[in-house]
N, CA, C and O of each residue as an XYZ file, in Angstrom:
724
protein
N     220.754    111.903      9.844
C     219.945    112.185     10.888
C     219.034    111.052     10.826
O     218.501    110.455      9.891
N     219.001    110.882     12.557
C     217.753    109.389     12.746
C     216.890    109.262     12.451
O     216.273    110.323     12.539
N     215.896    107.931     11.803
C     215.183    107.910     10.780
C     213.969    107.999     12.432
O     214.309    107.723     13.582
N     213.106    108.290     12.136
C     211.906    108.409     14.216
C     211.587    107.181     13.330
O     212.424    106.284     13.425
N     210.550    106.951     12.485
C     210.054    105.951     11.733
C     210.662    104.553     12.727
O     210.306    104.089     13.810
N     211.726    104.198     11.753
C     212.510    103.265     12.123
C     212.617    103.116     13.451
O     212.453    101.971     13.871
N     212.988    104.478     14.694
C     213.182    104.253     16.394
C     211.294    104.037     16.621
O     210.583    103.627     17.538
N     211.245    104.149     16.330
C     209.721    104.024     16.427
C     208.988    102.737     16.181
O     208.308    102.158     17.028
N     209.208    102.297     14.815
C     209.307    100.335     14.744
C     210.503     99.807     15.376
O     210.309     98.629     15.075
N     211.533     99.791     15.991
C     212.107     99.166     16.851
C     211.522     98.620     17.748
O     211.396     97.443     18.086
N     210.899    100.259     18.403
C     210.650    100.518     19.291
C     209.526     99.274     19.330
O     210.029     98.151     19.358
N     208.524     99.322     19.334
C     206.739     98.538     18.995
C     207.411     97.188     18.920
O     207.035     96.284     19.667
N     208.416     97.007     18.027
C     209.623     94.983     18.531
C     210.141     94.845     19.718
O     209.970     93.929     20.522
N     210.820     95.843     19.808
C     210.715     95.673     20.709
C     209.991     95.635     22.467
O     210.420     94.983     23.418
N     209.143     96.295     22.442
C     208.377     96.316     23.113
C     207.281     95.707     23.693
O     206.756     95.832     24.799
N     206.913     94.661     22.221
C     205.869     93.902     22.114
C     206.795     92.635     22.977
O     206.489     92.290     24.119
N     208.250     91.885     22.012
C     208.935     91.150     22.629
C     209.067     91.015     24.008
O     208.933     89.887     24.481
N     209.308     91.976     24.754
C     209.489     92.137     26.020
C     207.960     91.371     26.908
O     207.773     90.681     27.910
N     207.237     91.914     25.974
C     206.222     91.930     26.239
C     205.730     90.232     26.723
O     205.128     89.743     27.678
N     206.411     89.685     25.392
C     205.959     88.251     25.287
C     206.799     87.655     26.469
O     206.686     86.589     27.074
N     207.718     88.744     26.601
C     208.975     87.848     27.496
C     208.346     87.114     28.683
O     208.082     85.984     29.095
N     208.244     88.620     29.045
C     206.972     88.369     30.800
C     206.117     88.038     30.612
O     206.027     86.952     31.184
N     204.964     88.331     29.940
C     204.213     87.178     29.372
C     203.936     85.362     29.757
O     203.119     84.713     30.411
N     205.657     84.959     28.561
C     206.003     83.434     28.983
C     206.832     82.907     30.650
O     207.244     81.809     31.022
N     206.805     84.356     31.375
C     207.150     83.758     32.536
C     206.457     84.041     33.418
O     206.832     84.111     34.588
N     204.821     84.347     32.838
C     204.251     83.591     34.076
C     203.382     82.943     33.344
O     202.387     82.934     34.069
N     203.182     82.538     32.632
C     202.321     80.889     31.740
C     203.699     79.792     31.796
O     203.593     78.913     30.941
N     204.690     79.713     32.463
C     205.775     78.820     32.227
C     204.911     77.505     32.419
O     203.867     77.527     33.071
N     205.250     76.714     32.002
C     204.776     74.952     32.532
C     205.118     75.032     33.737
O     205.952     75.747     34.293
N     204.204     74.007     34.236
C     204.508     73.607     35.865
C     203.708     72.021     36.129
O     202.486     71.978     35.981
N     204.342     70.968     36.455
C     204.094     69.831     35.775
C     204.214     69.119     36.979
O     205.311     68.970     37.518
N     202.967     68.581     37.531
C     202.454     67.237     38.868
C     202.319     66.697     38.652
O     201.939     66.350     37.534
N     202.606     65.894     39.963
C     202.712     64.215     39.457
C     201.527     63.396     39.920
O     201.184     63.397     41.103
N     200.837     62.622     38.888
C     199.550     61.918     38.860
C     199.650     60.349     39.221
O     200.829     60.036     39.052
N     199.304     59.832     39.420
C     198.860     57.863     39.888
C     197.998     57.639     38.408
O     197.551     58.563     37.729
N     197.908     56.510     38.163
C     196.927     55.724     36.809
C     195.366     55.587     38.090
O     195.201     56.077     39.207
N     194.748     54.959     37.480
C     193.039     54.802     37.820
C     193.664     53.507     38.776
O     192.928     53.099     39.674
N     195.002     52.862     38.595
C     195.022     51.698     39.640
C     196.260     51.758     40.910
O     196.483     51.215     41.992
N     196.887     52.799     39.993
C     197.497     53.090     41.217
C     199.190     52.128     41.030
O     199.954     52.001     41.986
N     199.396     51.731     40.060
C     200.435     51.262     38.736
C     201.287     51.982     38.924
O     202.409     51.611     39.271
N     201.032     52.887     38.784
C     202.411     54.160     38.250
C     202.227     54.952     38.430
O     201.035     55.047     38.720
N     203.048     56.408     38.494
C     202.948     57.371     38.362
C     203.797     57.922     37.360
O     204.926     57.562     37.026
N     202.643     59.425     36.664
C     203.898     60.359     35.625
C     203.556     61.456     35.796
O     202.838     61.750     36.753
N     203.961     62.304     34.953
C     203.236     64.364     35.540
C     202.858     64.542     34.110
O     202.997     64.005     33.011
N     202.272     65.639     34.724
C     200.413     65.735     34.340
C     201.484     67.253     33.931
O     202.457     67.539     34.629
N     201.000     68.209     32.513
C     202.255     69.288     32.339
C     200.560     70.483     32.370
O     199.413     70.347     31.943
N     201.205     71.417     33.015
C     199.726     72.734     32.714
C     199.868     73.216     30.939
O     200.425     72.437     30.165
N     199.438     74.241     30.557
C     199.226     74.731     28.982
C     200.765     75.024     29.136
O     201.470     75.273     30.114
N     201.014     74.896     27.767
C     202.134     74.661     26.735
C     202.866     76.561     26.347
O     203.977     76.977     26.015
N     201.761     77.105     26.576
C     201.306     78.981     25.794
C     202.675     79.391     26.298
O     203.244     80.305     25.702
N     203.214     78.860     27.246
C     205.311     79.789     27.067
C     206.078     79.409     25.752
O     206.935     80.060     25.154
N     205.776     78.717     25.588
C     206.918     78.008     23.984
C     206.879     79.026     23.617
O     207.886     79.715     23.456
N     205.310     79.531     23.303
C     204.945     80.236     21.899
C     205.237     81.519     22.104
O     205.438     82.200     21.099
N     205.338     82.208     23.546
C     205.201     83.594     23.696
C     206.644     83.687     23.576
O     206.742     84.584     22.739
N     207.429     83.456     23.773
C     209.042     82.823     23.814
C     209.789     82.752     22.551
O     210.964     83.081     22.393
N     209.241     82.438     21.956
C     209.216     81.936     20.051
C     208.889     82.804     19.306
O     209.076     82.813     18.089
N     208.163     83.944     20.206
C     207.716     85.234     19.393
C     208.278     86.403     20.428
O     208.307     87.492     19.854
N     208.662     86.454     21.594
C     210.076     87.343     22.066
C     210.998     86.745     21.436
O     211.932     87.533     21.584
N     211.326     86.027     20.928
C     212.687     85.789     19.928
C     212.657     85.709     19.064
O     213.829     85.445     18.794
N     211.905     85.735     17.790
C     211.805     86.014     16.515
C     211.702     88.060     16.883
O     212.684     88.718     16.541
N     210.741     88.649     17.412
C     210.645     89.818     17.679
C     211.817     90.871     17.918
O     212.202     91.959     17.491
N     212.194     89.789     18.962
C     213.826     90.671     18.980
C     215.183     90.458     17.937
O     216.159     91.180     17.736
N     214.783     89.131     17.375
C     215.999     89.291     16.233
C     215.653     90.137     15.115
O     216.514     90.637     14.392
N     214.473     90.302     14.964
C     213.705     91.249     13.821
C     214.389     92.716     13.954
O     215.103     93.199     13.075
N     214.073     93.341     15.157
C     214.336     94.319     15.840
C     215.642     94.715     15.478
O     215.902     95.769     14.898
N     216.815     93.491     15.977
C     218.387     93.669     15.733
C     218.503     93.304     14.010
O     219.167     94.226     13.535
N     218.213     92.562     13.169
C     218.423     92.799     12.012
C     218.264     94.256     11.490
O     219.129     94.773     10.783
N     216.895     95.025     11.942
C     216.462     96.410     11.271
C     217.287     97.103     11.749
O     217.053     98.222     11.292
N     218.549     97.184     12.718
C     218.859     98.205     13.802
C     220.030     97.962     12.372
O     220.176     98.764     11.450
N     220.821     96.518     12.553
C     221.816     96.240     11.866
C     222.055     96.943     10.569
O     222.890     97.773     10.209
N     220.919     96.263      9.904
C     220.816     96.991      8.553
C     220.582     98.523      8.003
O     220.833     98.877      6.851
N     220.077     99.326      8.991
C     219.604    100.587      8.784
C     221.399    101.411      8.877
O     221.838    102.320      8.172
N     222.140    100.596     10.102
C     223.402    101.083     10.496
C     224.424    100.406      9.426
O     225.535    100.586      9.924
N     224.549     99.855      8.443
C     225.133     98.828      7.598
C     226.419     97.883      8.705
O     227.613     97.647      8.523
N     225.376     97.509      9.961
C     226.266     97.051     10.488
C     227.443     97.598     11.046
O     228.451     96.891     11.061
N     227.486     98.947     11.591
C     228.761     99.855     12.184
C     229.813    100.100     11.133
O     230.226    101.239     10.920
N     230.430     98.622     10.207
C     231.244     99.083      9.777
C     231.143     98.483      8.230
O     231.992     97.655      7.898
N     230.250     98.832      7.398
C     230.418     99.279      6.194
C     229.947    100.044      5.241
O     230.822    100.424      4.463
N     229.226    100.292      5.089
C     229.759    102.163      3.773
C     230.665    103.240      4.001
O     231.882    103.210      4.184
N     229.492    104.649      3.940
C     231.139    105.405      4.235
C     231.820    105.278      5.769
O     231.431    104.474      6.616
N     232.850    106.180      5.939
C     233.388    105.863      6.887
C     232.351    107.128      7.960
O     231.454    107.864      7.548
N     232.905    107.001      9.434
C     232.490    107.901     10.312
C     232.725    108.699     10.745
O     233.740    108.404     11.377
N     232.362    110.333     11.024
C     233.312    111.116     10.671
C     233.380    110.891     12.319
O     232.442    110.526     13.028
N     234.825    111.224     12.771
C     235.805    111.294     14.396
C     235.620    111.391     15.219
O     235.618    112.594     14.960
N     235.383    111.352     16.311
C     234.762    112.346     17.422
C     233.812    111.483     18.438
O     233.611    110.269     18.411
N     233.382    112.277     19.172
C     232.517    111.360     20.618
C     231.607    110.653     19.698
O     232.375    109.695     19.777
N     230.869    110.313     19.057
C     229.346    110.176     18.379
C     230.348    108.857     17.878
O     229.727    107.805     18.025
N     231.603    108.663     17.379
C     231.629    107.584     16.683
C     232.363    105.982     18.332
O     232.219    104.899     18.898
N     232.918    106.942     18.196
C     233.400    106.425     19.987
C     232.177    105.567     20.479
O     232.070    104.343     20.415
N     231.068    106.688     21.102
C     229.962    106.145     21.476
C     229.495    104.695     21.110
O     229.251    103.599     21.612
N     229.531    105.530     19.649
C     228.444    104.494     19.061
C     230.013    102.532     19.215
O     229.965    101.467     19.830
N     230.660    102.941     18.607
C     230.891    101.454     19.104
C     231.353    101.012     19.524
O     232.079    100.102     19.123
N     231.200    101.407     20.621
C     230.744    100.803     22.383
C     229.703    100.857     22.597
O     229.681    100.672     23.814
N     228.356    101.034     22.166
C     226.619    100.301     22.023
C     226.505     99.341     21.080
O     225.680     98.429     21.036
N     227.990     99.773     19.800
C     226.931     98.291     19.366
C     227.530     97.562     19.592
O     227.126     96.576     18.976
N     228.848     97.192     20.477
C     229.505     96.226     21.337
C     228.433     95.697     22.431
O     228.063     94.536     22.604
N     228.070     96.773     23.065
C     227.182     96.742     24.285
C     225.126     95.340     23.260
O     224.662     94.241     23.565
N     224.828     96.152     22.417
C     223.588     96.050     21.813
C     223.659     94.200     21.225
O     222.828     93.300     21.103
N     225.329     94.367     20.960
C     224.969     92.732     20.136
C     224.829     91.856     22.161
O     223.955     91.204     22.731
N     226.070     92.314     22.521
C     226.123     91.204     24.215
C     225.088     90.797     24.485
O     224.762     89.611     24.535
N     223.939     92.430     24.851
C     222.853     91.757     25.747
C     222.046     91.386     24.814
O     220.980     91.129     25.374
N     221.927     91.156     23.328
C     221.233     90.716     22.476
C     221.287     88.779     22.643
O     220.488     87.872     22.872
N     222.662     88.930     22.380
C     223.100     87.097     22.647
C     222.407     86.806     23.707
O     221.507     85.995     23.489
N     222.522     87.251     24.995
C     221.665     87.110     26.001
C     221.015     86.949     26.512
O     220.869     86.261     27.523
N     219.868     88.108     25.432
C     218.558     87.503     25.500
C     218.407     86.673     24.423
O     218.866     85.588     24.782
N     218.099     86.612     23.545
C     218.190     85.682     22.301
C     218.563     84.155     23.133
O     217.837     83.198     22.867
N     219.428     84.012     23.892
C     220.209     82.822     24.899
C     218.822     82.275     25.373
O     218.309     81.181     25.141
N     218.350     83.351     26.112
C     217.145     83.168     27.426
C     216.032     82.882     26.744
O     215.234     82.057     27.189
N     215.880     83.364     25.867
C     214.612     83.131     25.288
C     214.878     81.727     24.952
O     214.638     80.756     25.669
N     215.292     81.730     24.025
C     215.530     80.557     23.423
C     215.044     78.778     24.109
O     214.256     77.854     23.906
N     216.527     79.337     25.283
C     216.770     77.754     26.101
C     215.114     78.304     27.154
O     214.488     77.391     27.693
N     214.863     79.017     27.235
C     213.510     78.778     28.077
C     212.891     78.338     27.498
O     212.181     77.477     28.018
N     212.686     78.702     25.621
C     211.472     78.222     24.843
C     211.660     76.811     24.746
O     210.652     76.119     24.891
N     212.466     76.395     24.585
C     212.877     74.426     24.418
C     212.972     74.346     25.620
O     212.772     73.132     25.579
N     213.146     74.608     27.098
C     212.913     73.825     28.032
C     211.032     73.643     28.358
O     210.475     72.632     28.786
N     210.537     74.655     28.075
C     209.455     74.638     28.356
C     208.470     73.652     27.320
O     207.282     73.506     27.604
N     208.828     73.256     26.588
C     208.544     72.789     25.632
C     208.837     71.420     25.663
O     208.123     70.715     24.949
N     210.130     70.615     26.627
C     210.172     69.520     27.124
C     209.364     69.120     28.440
O     209.539     69.513     29.593
N     208.445     68.237     27.937
C     207.917     67.291     28.855
C     208.538     65.880     29.184
O     209.156     65.085     28.476
N     208.210     65.853     30.329
C     208.863     64.252     30.663
C     208.065     63.338     30.435
O     206.854     63.556     30.477
N     208.659     61.904     30.094
C     207.281     60.593     29.767
C     207.187     60.103     30.592
O     206.063     59.687     30.877
N     208.460     59.810     31.614
C     208.895     58.872     32.455
C     206.873     58.261     32.840
O     205.723     58.698     32.808
N     207.691     56.976     33.173
C     206.631     56.400     34.299
C     207.266     55.646     35.283
O     207.878     54.632     34.949
N     207.209     55.988     36.421
C     207.673     55.252     37.174
C     206.444     54.509     38.366
O     205.669     55.142     39.083
N     206.571     53.220     38.285
C     205.979     52.333     39.159
C     205.600     52.721     40.364
O     206.510     53.216     41.029
N     204.193     52.643     41.051
C     203.945     53.204     42.004
C     205.156     52.570     43.735
O     204.963     53.219     44.763
N     206.284     51.328     43.798
C     207.049     51.730     44.611
C     208.097     52.219     44.290
O     208.932     51.998     45.167
N     208.607     52.944     43.230
C     209.482     53.171     42.485
C     209.585     55.255     43.010
O     208.569     55.946     43.083
N     210.422     55.574     43.170
C     210.483     56.855     43.633
C     209.597     57.763     42.387
O     209.242     57.357     41.281
N     209.330     59.566     43.213
C     208.396     60.158     42.160
C     209.259     60.467     40.882
O     210.478     60.530     40.719
N     208.002     60.667     39.884
C     208.857     60.442     38.350
C     209.210     62.169     38.581
O     208.348     62.970     38.940
N     210.172     62.416     38.390
C     210.854     64.233     37.529
C     210.297     64.934     37.078
O     210.866     65.598     36.212
N     209.164     65.162     37.313
C     208.783     66.433     36.351
C     209.064     67.536     35.997
O     208.117     68.323     36.005
N     210.408     68.076     35.551
C     210.940     69.173     35.062
C     210.384     70.269     34.662
O     209.220     70.088     34.303
N     210.711     71.219     34.591
C     210.123     72.437     33.781
C     211.090     73.633     33.725
O     211.739     73.843     34.749
N     211.190     74.073     33.152
C     211.703     75.563     33.304
C     211.870     76.275     34.236
O     210.795     76.470     34.803
N     212.938     76.930     34.840
C     213.839     77.537     35.857
C     212.980     78.681     36.157
O     212.778     79.317     35.123
N     212.479     79.115     37.031
C     211.570     80.582     37.303
C     212.985     81.681     36.827
O     214.194     81.579     37.035
N     212.235     82.615     36.185
C     212.984     83.999     36.270
C     214.285     83.603     34.528
O     214.934     84.399     33.850
N     214.163     82.293     34.434
C     214.607     81.925     32.912
C     214.371     83.067     31.574
O     215.246     83.688     30.970
N     212.240     83.105     31.269
C     212.242     84.845     30.733
C     212.162     85.661     31.090
O     212.145     86.632     30.333
N     212.056     85.827     32.480
C     212.084     87.141     32.770
C     213.699     88.020     32.560
O     213.920     89.212     32.343
N     214.667     86.815     32.740
C     216.813     86.766     32.044
C     215.980     87.204     30.873
O     215.498     88.291     31.191
N     215.798     87.047     30.314
C     215.314     86.917     28.653
C     214.176     88.557     28.736
O     214.069     89.249     27.724
N     213.613     88.855     29.751
C     213.514     89.710     29.265
C     214.226     90.907     29.621
O     214.571     91.799     28.847
N     214.450     90.835     31.085
C     215.641     92.008     31.330
C     216.322     92.287     29.933
O     216.307     93.330     29.279
N     216.796     91.335     29.709
C     218.080     91.543     27.750
C     217.402     92.167     27.164
O     217.716     93.307     26.820
N     215.841     91.410     26.762
C     215.304     92.713     26.539
C     215.345     93.619     25.721
O     215.740     93.897     24.589
N     214.476     94.291     27.189
C     214.827     96.508     27.293
C     216.054     96.420     27.192
O     216.414     97.089     26.224
N     217.523     95.572     28.073
C     218.183     95.959     27.449
C     219.068     96.391     26.349
O     219.706     97.399     26.046
N     218.852     95.257     25.896
C     219.352     95.645     24.187
C     218.154     96.469     23.336
O     218.570     96.891     22.257
N     216.781     96.768     23.614
C     215.934     98.097     22.952
C     217.050     99.418     23.329
O     217.559    100.152     22.482
N     217.227     99.481     24.517
C     216.838    100.990     25.439
C     219.147    100.946     24.476
O     219.689    102.045     24.357
N     219.820     99.874     24.093
C     221.294    100.333     23.683
C     220.804    100.476     22.718
O     220.719    101.631     22.301
N     220.337     99.536     22.038
C     220.205    100.112     20.981
C     219.669    101.106     19.736
O     219.841    101.250     18.526
N     218.952    101.658     20.771
C     218.051    102.981     20.473
C     219.015    103.523     20.446
O     219.312    103.796     19.284
N     220.132    104.048     21.561
C     221.243    105.126     21.999
C     222.369    104.358     20.871
O     223.484    104.856     21.025
N     222.357    103.558     20.065
C     223.144    102.918     19.329
C     223.038    104.008     18.226
O     223.732    105.011     18.059
N     221.744    103.432     17.361
C     221.509    103.847     16.120
C     221.053    105.692     16.064
O     220.927    106.468     15.117
N     220.908    105.855     17.491
C     220.893    107.363     17.343
C     222.612    108.069     17.591
O     222.762    109.290     17.558
N     223.918    107.031     17.855
C     225.272    107.644     17.693
C     225.584    107.823     17.177
O     226.402    108.721     16.975
N     224.849    106.565     16.144
C     225.341    105.836     14.624
C     225.160    107.247     13.954
O     226.164    107.809     13.516
N     224.119    107.751     13.869
C     222.997    108.799     12.963
C     223.884    110.229     12.861
O     223.982    110.817     11.784
N     224.489    110.704     14.033
C     224.466    111.675     14.843
C     226.576    111.928     14.065
O     227.150    112.914     13.603
N     227.083    110.329     14.332
C     228.090    110.125     13.947
C     228.012    110.475     11.593
O     228.401    111.299     10.766
N     227.617    109.804     11.628
C     227.151    109.447     10.051
C     226.642    110.737      9.193
O     226.599    110.637      7.967
N     226.239    112.001      9.864
C     225.861    113.017     10.008
C     226.488    113.882      9.714
O     227.374    114.092     10.543
N     226.486    114.830      8.542
C     227.435    116.186      8.211
C     228.415    115.452      7.548
O     228.560    115.870      6.400
N     229.129    114.535      7.824
C     230.270    114.061      7.148
C     229.884    114.003      4.861
O     230.433    114.198      3.776
N     228.766    113.647      5.412
C     228.732    113.835      3.292
C     229.483    112.462      2.944
O     230.005    112.355      1.834
N     229.527    111.787      3.535
C     230.345    110.998      2.230
C     231.925    111.359      1.695
O     232.776    110.630      1.186
N     231.930    112.169      1.887
C     233.379    112.862      1.212
C     234.632    113.963      2.073
O     234.684    115.154      2.382
N     235.521    112.758      2.209
C     236.742    112.880      2.817
C     237.720    113.787      1.955
O     238.913    113.959      2.204
N     236.998    114.347      0.883
C     238.458    115.206      0.030
C     237.930    116.564      0.980
O     236.963    116.952      1.636
N     239.128    116.922      0.600
C     238.544    118.721      1.330
C     238.977    120.084      0.156
O     240.080    120.492     -0.207
N     237.659    120.498     -0.184
C     237.183    120.916     -1.116
C     238.415    122.612     -1.460
O     238.857    123.605     -0.881
N     238.425    122.119     -2.393
C     240.061    123.262     -3.152
C     239.197    124.143     -4.510
O     239.612    124.782     -5.477
N     238.054    123.854     -4.089
C     237.615    124.960     -6.008
C     237.277    126.143     -4.834
O     236.337    126.702     -5.400
N     237.434    126.779     -3.716
C     237.649    128.440     -3.805
C     238.587    128.634     -3.829
O     238.921    129.811     -3.968
N     239.309    127.895     -3.745
C     241.072    128.793     -4.119
C     241.550    128.523     -5.626
O     242.043    127.429     -5.902
N     241.441    129.274     -6.361
C     241.714    128.698     -7.817
C     242.575    130.050     -8.500
O     242.979    130.002     -9.662
C-alpha cells in the first residue's frame, strides 16, 4: 500500500519547487546600459539577483522529492520482485517518464540559475557599441516550472503504480504446498 504521508510530503516539496520556479521567472534579472558621470564609457546595471536563489531552491526541493520517491520505491529495480501485470508495466513506463521530466526540469532550473547569476562586467568606451547586458532568456525558469509540475504528477503516479504492483505479492515467489500433505 502506498504511504499517504510520503505522497503528501513529496507533493508539498514539488508544489514549493513549482512556486519557486514560477517566482524565479517573474523576478529574473534584467540589464540596462548606463554611462559613467563623465560619459567616458558605458556599463551594464542589473536588477535584483533573487531569481538565482529561487531557481536553486526549486532545484534542491525537486531533487529532494525525487530522492524520497526513489528511496521509497528502491529505484524500481532493487528489492523484492514486483508481481507481473499491468501495474508493473505502468510503473516501469512512469519510472522512465519520471526520470526524463526530472532531468529536463533540473537542467532548466540549473541553467537558468547559473545564467541569471552571471553578469557581464564589460565596459565599452562611449564611441564603441553598446555593451551586451545579457540575461537569462524569458521562459527558461517557466520551462523548469512546467517540467517540475510534470515530474510531480508522474512521480506520484509512479509511486502509486509501484505500490500497487508490490502489494499483495508478499515477497514470496514460492507456491505454498502446506495444505497438500
